C-alpha positions in Angstrom: 0.2 -0.2 -0.1 2.9 2.6 0.8 4.6 1.7 -2.1 1.6 2.6 -4.4 1.1 5.9 -2.6 4.7 6.7 -2.7 4.5 6.4 -6.5 1.2 8.3 -6.7 3.0 10.9 -4.8 6.0 11.0 -6.9 3.9 11.3 -10.3 2.1 14.1 -8.7 5.6 16.0 -7.7 6.9 15.5 -11.4 3.7 17.1 -12.4 4.1 20.0 -10.5 7.5 20.5 -11.7 6.7 20.5 -15.1 4.1 23.3 -14.6 6.7 25.3 -12.7 8.7 24.6 -15.8 6.5 25.7 -17.9 6.0 29.2 -16.0 9.8 29.4 -16.2 10.1 28.9 -20.0 7.0 31.4 -20.3 9.0 33.8 -18.4 12.2 33.4 -20.2 10.7 33.7 -23.7 9.2 37.1 -22.5 12.7 38.0 -21.0 14.0 37.3 -24.7 11.8 39.3 -26.5 11.6 42.1 -24.2 15.8 42.3 -24.3 15.2 42.8 -28.3 16.7 39.4 -28.9 13.7 38.4 -30.9 14.1 38.6 -34.8 11.8 38.7 -37.5 14.0 36.4 -39.6 13.5 33.7 -37.3 10.4 33.4 -39.4 8.3 32.2 -36.1 5.3 34.5 -34.7 6.2 36.2 -31.2 3.3 34.5 -29.6 5.1 31.2 -30.7 8.3 32.2 -28.4 6.4 33.6 -25.7 3.6 30.8 -25.0 3.3 28.1 -27.8 6.8 26.6 -27.6 6.8 26.3 -23.8 3.3 24.9 -24.1 4.1 22.5 -26.7 7.3 21.1 -24.7 4.7 20.9 -21.8 2.4 18.6 -23.8 4.9 16.5 -25.0 6.2 15.6 -21.6 2.5 14.9 -20.1 2.4 11.3 -21.8 5.2 10.3 -20.2 3.9 11.2 -16.7 0.3 10.6 -16.9 0.4 6.8 -17.7 1.3 5.7 -14.4 -0.9 8.0 -12.4 -4.1 6.8 -14.4 -3.0 3.3 -14.2 -3.1 3.9 -10.4 -6.6 4.4 -10.3 -6.6 0.4 -11.2 -4.4 -0.7 -8.1 -5.8 -1.7 -5.0 -3.9 0.3 -2.1 -5.7 -2.0 0.4 -3.2 -4.6 0.0 -5.6 -7.5 -1.5 -3.0 -8.0 -4.6 -5.5 -7.7 -7.2 -8.4 -9.3 -5.7 -11.6 -8.4 -7.2 -13.8 -5.8 -5.4 -16.8 -6.9 -7.4 -17.9 -9.6 -4.7 -20.7 -12.1 -5.7 -24.1 -11.8 -4.3 -24.2 -14.1 -1.7 -27.0 -15.2 0.7 -26.6 -14.5 4.3 -26.1 -18.3 4.9 -23.3 -18.4 2.6 -21.7 -15.6 4.0 -22.1 -17.0 7.6 -20.3 -20.2 6.2 -17.2 -18.1 5.0 -16.0 -16.7 8.1 -12.5 -17.3 9.8 -11.4 -16.2 13.3 -7.7 -15.4 13.5 -5.4 -14.6 16.2 -1.9 -13.5 16.2 0.2 -15.3 18.8 2.5 -12.4 20.0 2.9 -10.9 23.6 2.0 -7.4 22.9 -1.1 -5.6 21.1 -1.1 -5.8 17.7 -2.6 -2.6 15.5 -4.9 -4.4 13.4 -6.0 -1.6 11.4 -3.3 -2.6 8.9 -3.5 -6.0 9.1 -5.7 -6.5 6.1 -3.0 -4.9 3.7 -0.7 -7.1 5.3 -2.5 -10.5 4.8 -4.0 -9.5 1.4 -0.7 -9.8 -0.7 0.1 -13.1 1.4 -3.3 -14.8 0.9 -4.3 -13.5 -2.4 -7.8 -14.1 -1.8 -9.9 -14.1 -5.6 -12.6 -11.2 -3.9 -11.5 -8.5 -1.5 -11.6 -9.8 1.9 -13.0 -8.2 5.1 -11.3 -7.9 8.2 -13.1 -7.0 11.7 -10.7 -6.1 14.5 -11.2 -8.1 18.0 -10.0 -8.1 21.4 -6.7 -10.1 22.4 -5.0 -9.8 19.1 -8.1 -11.6 17.3 -9.9 -10.7 14.2 -12.6 -11.8 12.1 -12.1 -12.8 8.4 -15.0 -12.3 6.0 -14.2 -14.2 2.7 -16.4 -14.4 -0.3 -14.9 -17.8 -2.1 -14.9 -21.3 -0.4 -11.9 -21.9 -2.6 -10.0 -19.1 -1.0 -11.3 -20.3 2.7 -10.5 -23.9 2.2 -6.8 -22.8 0.8 -5.9 -20.4 3.9 -7.1 -23.0 6.2 -5.3 -25.6 4.6 -2.0 -23.5 4.7 -2.3 -22.8 8.3 -0.6 -21.7 10.4 0.4 -18.4 9.0 3.7 -16.5 9.8 4.0 -12.4 9.8 7.0 -10.5 11.1 7.9 -14.3 12.7 4.8 -14.4 14.4 2.4 -17.3 14.1 -1.4 -16.7 13.0 -3.6 -19.3 14.2 -6.9 -19.6 12.3 -10.3 -21.3 12.9 -13.5 -21.3 11.1 -16.7 -20.1 12.9 -19.5 -22.4 13.3 -23.2 -21.6 13.2 -24.2 -20.7 17.0 -20.5 -20.2 17.9 -19.6 -16.7 19.4 -16.6 -15.5 17.8 -15.7 -13.4 20.7 -15.3 -16.1 23.0 -14.1 -18.8 20.6 -11.1 -20.5 22.2 -8.0 -20.0 20.0 -5.7 -22.1 22.1 -4.7 -24.5 19.4 -3.8 -24.9 16.0 -2.6 -27.3 13.3 0.5 -27.4 11.9 2.6 -30.0 9.8 5.4 -31.9 11.9 8.4 -33.7 10.6 9.4 -37.0 12.1 13.2 -37.3 11.6 15.7 -40.4 12.2 13.1 -43.3 11.1 14.2 -46.4 10.9 13.7 -48.5 7.8 10.3 -49.9 7.1 8.6 -47.4 9.9 7.3 -45.0 7.3 3.5 -46.1 8.1 0.3 -44.4 9.0 0.0 -46.3 12.0 3.2 -45.1 13.3 2.6 -41.9 12.2 -0.5 -42.1 14.2 1.2 -43.3 17.1 3.7 -40.3 16.9 0.5 -37.9 16.1 -1.1 -38.6 19.3 2.2 -38.4 21.6 2.7 -34.6 19.9 -0.7 -33.7 20.1 -4.0 -34.4 18.0 -3.4 -36.4 15.0 -5.1 -34.8 12.0 -3.3 -36.3 8.7 -0.9 -38.6 7.0 0.7 -36.9 4.3 0.6 -39.6 1.8 2.4 -38.1 -1.0 5.4 -37.1 1.2 5.6 -40.4 3.0 5.1 -42.8 0.3 7.7 -45.7 0.2 9.7 -47.5 2.9 11.9 -45.0 3.7 12.3 -41.4 3.3 14.4 -38.5 5.1 11.4 -37.9 7.4 7.6 -38.5 8.1 5.6 -35.7 7.6 1.9 -35.7 9.6 -0.5 -32.8 10.4 -1.0 -32.3 14.1 -3.3 -30.2 16.3 -1.2 -28.6 19.5 -1.8 -26.7 22.4 0.1 -23.4 21.9 0.5 -22.8 25.4 1.9 -26.3 25.9 5.6 -27.0 25.6 6.6 -28.2 21.9 7.3 -31.8 22.1 10.8 -32.5 20.7 11.1 -36.4 20.5 9.6 -39.7 21.1 11.9 -42.7 22.4 10.3 -46.1 21.6 11.6 -48.9 23.5 12.4 -52.4 21.5 13.0 -55.8 23.4 16.1 -56.3 21.5 18.5 -54.0 20.2 18.8 -50.3 21.0 16.0 -48.2 21.5 14.7 -45.7 18.7 14.7 -42.0 19.3 12.3 -39.9 16.9 13.2 -36.4 16.4 10.6 -33.7 15.6 10.7 -30.6 13.4 7.9 -28.3 12.8 7.0 -26.3 9.8 5.9 -22.8 9.9 6.9 -22.6 13.5 7.2 -18.7 13.9 8.6 -17.3 17.1 8.6 -19.5 20.5 10.5 -19.5 23.6 13.8 -21.8 24.0 13.2 -21.7 27.9 9.5 -22.9 28.2 9.0 -24.6 24.7 5.8 -22.3 24.5 5.0 -20.4 21.1 4.3 -16.7 21.0 7.1 -14.9 22.8 10.9 -15.5 23.3 12.8 -16.0 26.3 13.5 -12.3 27.0 9.9 -11.8 27.9 9.3 -15.6 29.5 7.1 -15.4 32.5 8.8 -18.6 33.8 12.0 -17.2 33.7 11.5 -14.2 35.7 9.0 -16.2 38.2 11.6 -19.0 38.9 14.9 -17.5 38.6 18.0 -18.6 37.2 17.2 -22.3 37.8 14.3 -21.9 34.8 16.6 -20.0 32.3 18.0 -23.4 30.9 17.3 -23.2 27.2 16.1 -26.6 27.0 14.4 -26.0 23.4 16.1 -24.5 20.3 16.0 -23.4 16.7 16.8 -26.8 15.8 13.1 -27.6 16.0 12.1 -25.3 13.4 11.6 -27.3 10.0 14.3 -26.3 6.9 11.7 -27.6 4.5 8.2 -26.2 4.9 6.7 -27.8 1.9 6.1 -31.7 0.5 10.0 -33.4 0.1 10.9 -35.8 2.7 12.5 -38.2 -0.1 
């Protein structure tokens, strides 16, 4: 949005400068004639030197200045990345079925007035969405396409300025103001799997350890062995992130499965919860130096945030 406004302001500034140059040229032409420098032999009428010549020069420059200014009228300064402002005519029931509630996990108030312009280019909705700010860094999003809603939910959580945004669909009869926004779905990668463990039953076991099992990624997990298994789980954002699972075997060494999370965003290395860093951790200040030990780290962030465990 600010880029568009800046370009628009630049074009207006250039237009003003050209108008000033026009008057300077007219003034110089008048001085030229008054000083007796104008000669009939030039075969050019006197008005041409005084007025027409600078005016013609100005007109020539107008096409170089105005196209971008005129095109700015078609740009959307609200940041919806070209989303159509011609929204479909939906019934009240259809509109109610296209609402999301979001929450930004950050330990300070967020100015949600500009959030719509930030999320528009990221989400790229087909139609311009409507965002309604609420309390506690929560907001409601009114979408106008089920395809947009499903895509935005499927790719959640979203990261904005390294802060996680969790989203939930509003059900009929639910109060958006009191909806619990304490969990989020997230893709987890399971590393150090032994050969032959790339199985949905193993995925369900691991998923129940991390949180609530949602989905086993068939595309990524196809084959007897991959670099990691990929599963979608629902986790409580106020609970410490699970880092590993030790599977005991009757014969041989135990198996330690290591977890990494995609699109994790900001989290605390001291308490392991999402939404703040150790400098703002209440455990660190409540329990003193003993709780300042960093038992979590950046190694929990997955390097690959998409399918590709092969």
